[in-house]
C-alpha positions, 0 to 999 in steps of 0.5 A: 492500520486501516483507512490511511489512504485518501482516494481522490474522487476527481482523478478517478471514477467512483467505480475505480475508487471503490475498487481501490478501497476494496483492495486496500481494505483486503490488504489491511485485513490480511495485515491485521490478521498477521499482527493479531492472530499470527504474531508477526512483527510489524517490521517483518510485515513491512519487509514483506510488503517491500519485497512484494512491491519490488517484485510487482514493479519489476516488469513495469516500464515506468519504474522510476516514475512509479518509485517516485510516487511510492516514495512520496506516499510512503514518506507522507504516510509514515510521517518521515518528512 
């Protein structure tokens, strides 16, 4: 589950990339704990993440641009295309 996001060094400073990696690792830890110790199903967690992302994006100004990026990343990571 972890180590799925490649953080481009050329687009961000090393400090920013490290912060993103730490957040990513923390999310992975929560999800792995939910799967292994709390017995939640992967589809339940996927729905939860989709709900949280939608709530997080609600107040943003450039939702359509951000959605395009999210859709591309999701399809690539899930090997949908």
